[in-house]
N, C-alpha and C positions, 0 to 999 in steps of 0.2 A: 214642612211648611204648612202653616195653619190657615193661610189666606183662603177665603171662600171665593170661588169664581162662578158668577151667575151664568146660566145658559144664554147663549145669544141666538134667539130664534127668529129675529126679524128678517135676517138675510141669510144667515148660515150658522148652524150650530156646530162649533168646533169639536172634533172628536178627541178624546183623551187629553183635554186641555191641561189639567193639572200635571199629568205625566210628562207632557211635552215641555212645560215650563220647568219642571224639576230637572229634566234631562239636560236642558240648556245650561243649568247651573248659573243662572242670571246674576250679574253684578250691576249695581246702579250706574257705574261709569263704563260699562262694557259696550262693545260694538257688535251688533247682531244682524243677521240676514234671515228674512222669511222669504224663501224663493217662490212660495205659492200663496200669495195674499188671499185670493178667493174672496170670501165675504169679510175678511179682516178679523175674524174672531181671535185667532192666535196672536196676530199683530197687536191688537188692542190691549191684550193682557200683558204682552211683553213690554209695551210702552209704560204700563203702570209701574213697572219695576225700575225704570230708568230715570236717572236725574241728569248727570252730565254725559250719559251714554247716548248711543244713537242706533236707530233701527232703519235698515234699508229693506224695503219689500218689493218683490217682483210680481208682476202679472201682465199678461198681454191683452187682457179683456177690458174693453171700455167701461163696462158696468162696474168692474172691480176698481178701476181708476176713479170713478165717480164716488164709490163707497169710501175709497181711501181719503177723499177730500174731507170726510167727517173726522178724520184722525189728525188733521193738520196741526202741527206743533214743531218747535225748533228741533226736537229730537227725532223727527221722522222724515224719511225721504221715500217717496213712491217712485219706482222705476218701471215704466211701461215697456217691458221687454220679456222675451222668452228666457227662461232660466238657463238655456244652453249658452247664453251670452254672459254668464255669471262673472267671469274674471274681467272681461273687457269693460263691462258696465261698472263694476266696483272700482276698477282702476280709473275710469273716467270721472268717477265721483270722489277720487282720492280717499277711498274707504278701505284700503288694505293695510294690514290683515284684519280679520274679524275674530271675535271670541266664540261665536257660536252660529250655527246655520241650521235652520229648520226647513224641512220639505214635507208638506202634507200632500201626497200625490192623488188625493181624491178629487172628484168633480164637486164643485160647490153646490149646496142645496139650491141656491138661486138659479144656477144654470139648469139643474134638473127640473126645477119647478116653472121654468119659462118655456111654454110650448113652442114658441117660434125658434128656439135655439136647437130643437130637435134631438135633445139628449135622452129624453125619457120615453119609454114605451107606453106611459099612462095617457098621453095626449096624442091627438093628431096634430100635425104641423109639418113643415118642410124637413126633409132629410138633410140637416145641416151639420151639426156636431162640431163646428169649429170653435176651439178655445179662443182663437183670434179671429173675430168676425171679418177681418180684412184679408185673411188668407185666401188663396185662390181656390183650393180644392175643397168640395163639400162631400158629405157621405153619399149624396145623390150622384155625384160624379163618379165615385168609386163603384157604386151599384150599377151604374149605366155603362161605364167605359172599361172596367177591368176585365181581363180575360177570365175564362172559367178556371184556369190554373191559378191565376193570381187570387181570385176569390177563395178558392179552395185553401190556399196558403194562409190567408189572413183569418178565415173562419176557424181553421184548425189550430194555427199557432197562437193567435191573439184572443180568440173566443173559446178555445179548447172545446169546440163543438164536436160531438162524437160522429155525427153524420155530415161532416164538412164537405165531403165530395158531392154527396147528393144535394146538399143545400146549394152549393155553387152552381150545379147543373140546373137546379130549379129556378134560380134567379136569372140565369142566362136565358132559359126558355121563356120565362115570364116577360122579360123585357123586350123580347122580339115582338110581342103583341102590342105593348104600349109602354111608354116611359114610366119608370118607377121613381117618383120625386117626393112622395110624402110618406110619413110613418104608416098611415093606414094602408097605402098601396103596397108597401113592403111587407107588412104583416099579412095581408091578403095573399100576396104572391108566394110567401113561404109557408102558408098554412099547412100544405100537404106534408111538410117536413117537421112540423112542430108537434112534439109528443103531447098527447092528451094528459092533462093533470099536471104537467110540468111546463105549461106555457110561459109563465112569468120568468122562470129561471132560464129557459131556452132563449127567449127574446132578449133577456139581459145579456146573455153571452154573445149573441149576434150583434147587438148594439155596442157592446164593449169592443168587439173586434173592429167594427167600423170606426169607432171613436179613436182607438189607438192608431189606426192607419191614417186617418184624416190629420191627426195632430202630430204624427211621427213621435209618439210618446216614448217608445223604447229607445230610439236613437237619441232623443233630447235628454232622457234620464241618464244614459251612459255618458254623454258629453258633459252634463252638469256634474255628475259624481267624479269624473276624472279631474275636474278643476278644483274640487274641494280641498285637496291637499295643498294647493297653491294659494288659496284665499284664507284658510284658517291659520291662526297663530299656533305654534307648538303648545299642546295642551288644550286647544280649542275643541269644542264639542260639535259633532255632526249627528243630527237627530232626524231620522227619516221614517215616515209613516206610509206604508203601502196598503193596497186594498185587494190585490190579487196576486196569485202565485208567481206570475211572470216578473212583476216588479220586485216582489220580495226576494226572489232568487237572485236577481241582479244586485240588489242592495246587500244581501247577505254575503254573496261571493266577493263583492268589492271591498266590503269592510274587513273581511277575514283574510283575503288573499291579495288585495290590491289589483285585482283583475276580475273580469266577468265570467270567463270560461277557463276550464283547465285547472292545472295545479299551480301552486305558488312557484314563481320563477326564482332561480338561484343564479348568482354570478359565478365566475371562475373559482372564487374562494369559498363557495358554499353559502354565501350570505343571501338572505331573502329580502325582497323589497315588499314590505307590508307597512304602508304608511300609518295605519290606525291600530289602536288597541280597542278591541271590542268590549263594551261594558255590559252588554246584554247577551248572556249565553243563549237564552231563548228570547224570542220577541215578546215584548209587553203587549198584552191584549186588554181590551176594554172589560170593565166589570159587568156582571149580569145586570146591575141596576142601570148602568149607562146604556146598555143595549136595549133594555126595556123602554127607555126614554127616546133613544135615537137608534133606529134599526141599522143605519148606515155604519155604525161602529162595530157591527158584528164581525166583519171581515178584516178590520184594521189590525195591522201588525206594526209595532213601533220598535225600531232598532237604534241603538245609541253607540257611538264610538268616540274616541278621543285621539287627536293627532299626536303621534309620538314626538317626544321632545327632540329627538335627533333626526327628524325627517328633513 
């Protein structure tokens, strides 16, 4: 494909844009789903390839919905919903089956760059981190209300923080003195645990853990992936881009085994249930040139699979 795709820097710069579009194997009359609209970078380019086809894009963020209004055209439908409602929402829109599904699991640049959303360690602001601003629980609620054991679990599991137990104890001790409701207050509270010279990486891990817990990201991802075999047509493409090892492991296992944990299941006759044929033996990664332009591409891993014809 020789088409040139300009970078979209106004709201969100899409990672591995060309690779994602190629992986979807787009057809002008096809029906596609972008389950993570974000800043709309991938959606906008998908739409450029469609004539009689249609794109359905999901996001639960009001800012994303406003951005989606800029793409208004007959071939585009924005769905304000969590992608864990994938099958129900597509059925409601009479949009089954689809020819391809794209999931870019990263947080949009806009969300990171908006201080009041609380996603970034670079600013002070409220400890929020909700992808859906109407959701009940914020990161501040978790920091304030979770038990030490619960904090230990999420920091260790979701942040892969090496001193997760000490970190949890430090947070609990700090909140006894005063409520921790802002980014600056959290950074100050956990300063004794933060390794010198590795502050940025450590804080990123802590924030990642809180963000994943706030948004139930692992649960939502598993629910969405389990529905993909029901929404794709046989031969349809599933294209998933992840940014940390927890997500990538779930995606890799599901595409290869049809399940997230353990070995491939066999029936009484020894037949296995593996809905997808994996098209990427190893995940596709961003080029050095793209990483130089967009540091968020550094950790991205793109996996592609095709729904088996006899599924």
